[in-house]
C-alpha positions in Angstrom: 21.0 -28.9 -9.1 23.3 -29.1 -11.8 26.2 -26.8 -11.5 25.1 -24.9 -14.6 21.5 -24.0 -16.1 20.5 -22.9 -19.5 18.7 -19.6 -20.2 17.1 -17.8 -23.3 18.9 -14.6 -24.0 19.0 -12.2 -27.0 22.2 -11.2 -28.4 22.6 -7.8 -30.3 25.2 -6.4 -32.9 25.1 -3.3 -34.6 22.5 -4.0 -36.9 20.7 -7.1 -35.9 19.8 -9.3 -33.0 19.0 -13.0 -32.4 17.7 -15.5 -29.5 20.2 -17.8 -28.0 20.3 -20.5 -25.3 23.1 -19.5 -22.9 24.5 -21.7 -20.2 25.2 -19.8 -17.1 26.8 -21.1 -13.7 24.2 -21.8 -10.9 24.2 -19.7 -7.4 22.4 -20.6 -4.4 22.2 -19.7 -0.9 23.5 -21.9 1.9 22.8 -21.3 5.8 25.5 -22.7 7.8 24.8 -23.5 11.5 27.6 -24.5 14.4 26.0 -26.5 17.1 22.5 -25.8 15.6 23.2 -21.7 16.2 23.7 -19.6 13.0 27.0 -18.9 11.8 26.6 -17.8 8.3 24.8 -17.6 5.1 27.0 -17.8 2.0 26.1 -17.6 -1.7 27.7 -20.5 -3.8 27.7 -22.9 -6.6 25.8 -26.0 -5.3 27.8 -29.0 -4.8 31.0 -30.0 -2.4 28.9 -28.6 0.3 30.8 -30.7 3.0 34.2 -29.6 1.4 33.1 -25.9 1.3 31.9 -25.8 4.9 34.7 -27.5 6.3 37.1 -25.1 4.4 35.3 -22.0 5.4 35.1 -22.8 9.0 38.7 -24.0 9.2 40.0 -21.0 7.1 37.8 -18.5 9.4 39.6 -20.0 12.5 36.2 -21.6 13.8 38.0 -24.8 15.1 41.0 -26.5 15.7 42.2 -29.9 17.3 39.4 -31.2 15.5 38.7 -34.9 17.1 37.5 -37.6 15.0 35.6 -37.0 11.7 34.1 -33.8 10.7 30.6 -34.0 12.0 28.2 -32.2 9.4 24.6 -32.6 9.1 22.2 -31.8 6.4 19.1 -29.9 8.0 17.2 -28.9 5.2 17.1 -29.4 1.5 15.9 -26.9 -1.2 13.3 -27.5 -3.8 16.1 -28.9 -6.2 17.2 -31.4 -3.4 20.4 -29.7 -2.7 21.3 -28.7 0.9 20.1 -25.1 1.9 20.8 -25.6 5.6 23.5 -27.6 7.2 24.8 -28.0 11.0 28.4 -28.6 12.0 29.0 -29.8 15.5 31.9 -28.8 17.5 33.0 -29.6 21.2 34.0 -26.9 23.3 37.7 -28.3 23.0 37.4 -28.3 19.2 36.4 -24.6 19.2 39.4 -22.1 18.4 39.9 -19.7 21.3 38.6 -16.2 20.5 36.7 -17.9 17.4 33.5 -15.9 16.2 30.3 -17.9 17.2 28.5 -16.0 14.4 29.1 -13.8 11.0 26.0 -11.4 11.2 25.9 -10.6 7.7 25.5 -12.6 4.6 28.9 -13.8 3.1 28.6 -13.2 -0.9 29.9 -15.5 -3.3 32.9 -12.7 -3.9 34.0 -11.8 -0.5 33.7 -13.6 3.0 35.4 -10.8 5.0 32.1 -8.8 4.6 30.3 -11.0 6.9 32.5 -10.1 9.6 31.2 -8.5 12.6 33.7 -5.6 13.1 37.2 -5.0 12.1 38.7 -6.5 15.2 37.8 -9.7 14.0 40.3 -9.5 11.2 43.6 -11.0 11.8 46.1 -9.9 9.4 48.8 -12.5 9.6 50.1 -15.1 12.2 53.3 -17.3 12.2 55.0 -17.0 8.8 55.1 -20.1 6.9 59.0 -21.8 6.9 58.9 -24.1 3.8 61.7 -24.6 1.3 59.6 -26.1 -1.5 60.5 -24.7 -5.1 59.0 -24.4 -8.3 60.3 -23.3 -11.8 58.0 -21.1 -13.9 57.6 -24.1 -16.3 56.2 -25.9 -13.7 53.6 -23.2 -12.8 52.6 -22.9 -16.2 52.2 -26.7 -16.6 50.1 -26.6 -13.4 47.9 -23.8 -14.9 47.4 -25.8 -17.9 46.5 -28.8 -15.8 43.9 -26.6 -14.0 42.4 -25.2 -17.1 41.9 -28.3 -18.8 39.4 -29.8 -16.2 37.5 -26.4 -15.7 34.5 -28.3 -16.9 31.9 -25.5 -15.4 34.0 -22.5 -16.8 34.2 -24.3 -20.3 30.5 -24.7 -20.1 29.4 -21.3 -18.7 32.4 -19.0 -18.7 31.0 -18.0 -15.4 32.7 -19.7 -12.8 36.4 -19.3 -10.7 38.5 -22.4 -10.0 41.1 -23.1 -7.3 43.6 -26.2 -7.4 46.0 -27.6 -5.2 49.3 -29.2 -6.1 51.8 -31.1 -4.3 55.6 -30.5 -4.2 55.7 -32.6 -7.5 53.4 -30.5 -9.4 50.8 -33.0 -9.3 47.2 -31.9 -9.4 45.5 -32.9 -6.1 42.2 -31.4 -6.2 40.3 -28.6 -8.3 37.1 -27.0 -7.4 34.8 -24.5 -9.1 32.4 -21.8 -7.8 30.5 -18.7 -8.6 32.9 -17.3 -5.9 36.6 -16.9 -5.9 36.9 -17.6 -2.0 34.1 -20.4 -2.0 36.3 -22.4 -4.5 39.4 -21.8 -2.4 37.3 -23.2 0.7 36.1 -26.2 -1.1 39.7 -27.0 -2.3 41.0 -26.8 1.4 38.1 -28.3 2.9 38.7 -31.3 0.4 42.2 -31.9 1.5 41.1 -31.7 4.9 38.5 -34.3 4.4 40.9 -36.5 2.9 44.1 -36.0 5.1 45.9 -34.3 2.3 46.7 -30.8 3.7 50.3 -31.6 4.7 51.2 -32.4 1.0 49.4 -29.0 -0.4 52.4 -26.9 -1.6 51.0 -24.7 -4.5 47.5 -23.2 -4.5 46.5 -21.8 -7.8 43.5 -19.4 -8.6 41.9 -18.5 -11.6 41.4 -14.7 -10.9 42.8 -11.8 -8.6 44.0 -12.2 -5.2 42.5 -10.4 -2.5 43.6 -10.1 1.0 41.3 -12.9 2.3 42.4 -15.5 -0.3 46.0 -14.8 1.3 44.5 -15.3 4.8 42.9 -18.7 4.0 46.2 -19.8 2.1 48.3 -18.9 5.2 45.7 -20.4 7.5 46.1 -23.8 5.5 49.9 -23.3 5.5 50.1 -23.4 1.9 53.7 -21.7 1.0 52.9 -20.7 -2.8 49.8 -19.0 -4.2 49.7 -18.4 -7.9 47.1 -16.4 -9.9 46.2 -15.4 -13.3 45.3 -11.8 -12.5 46.8 -9.2 -10.3 46.9 -9.0 -6.2 45.7 -6.3 -4.3 48.3 -4.3 -2.2 47.2 -5.6 1.1 47.5 -9.3 -0.4 51.2 -8.5 -1.2 51.9 -6.7 2.2 50.3 -9.5 4.1 52.0 -12.3 2.0 55.5 -10.6 2.8 54.7 -10.5 6.4 53.3 -14.1 6.4 56.0 -15.9 4.5 53.8 -16.7 1.7 55.3 -16.7 -2.1 52.8 -14.6 -4.1 52.8 -15.0 -7.8 50.6 -12.8 -10.2 49.9 -12.4 -13.8 50.9 -15.9 -14.7 50.8 -16.5 -18.2 52.4 -19.3 -19.9 56.1 -19.1 -18.6 56.0 -15.6 -17.6 54.9 -14.6 -14.0 55.6 -11.9 -11.4 56.7 -12.6 -8.0 55.2 -10.1 -5.2 56.6 -11.7 -2.2 59.2 -14.4 -1.4 60.5 -15.0 -4.8 63.0 -17.4 -3.1 60.7 -20.4 -3.9 60.7 -19.8 -7.5 63.9 -21.3 -9.4 65.3 -20.6 -12.8 67.0 -23.4 -14.1 
């Protein structure tokens, strides 16, 4: 299945209407198994399934001390030949202590926390991030320009979110797009894990607003700076302050607002 599909629609103005062919971002379900047991069903834009699944399981703290390569199996294919069911093999030593064995609810493309079984499964913060990396507003603006220049799905459909990871030299490491904000972040983190690049990840950019769960994923990946085009939530700010994460919102051109740990932003 391609990332986008074309549909016939009707546009209206005050006095007329006309038929158009519109391009929309694709969305499909993916069932994730861990050791052949149901873990979650997530709605996502098809593509980069291996990165998505690894990033999601890592961000959800389902495993630690992964031994050897990521053991990922495609179990079933949908009508369009894309994976609809995947299985991940984890040994007892690789499972994180106290990790959820499953998430009982469907995880929609806009929010993964809705799949938690109860509030006790939500960890607000862990060890604060200690990293002295610094960026300037000019560098942040250049990173957003680099991200937007390769958002192919958004340019075609206007209906996808993007996440991009940059290193300390402001160089683009990876960009992923998805119908869901959280999925795009999971794909980026998973790509870095699958390519042994996570230790170089210093700044995560997201195309929309920032909620608590995106902060949680960035903290789990130990990324010290997170920058967004739109606003953060109140809990995102509070959590970033506690977790040692620099949170930037309303990044428009060379203007930005630092809501937590502004010491990593330098004005020259």
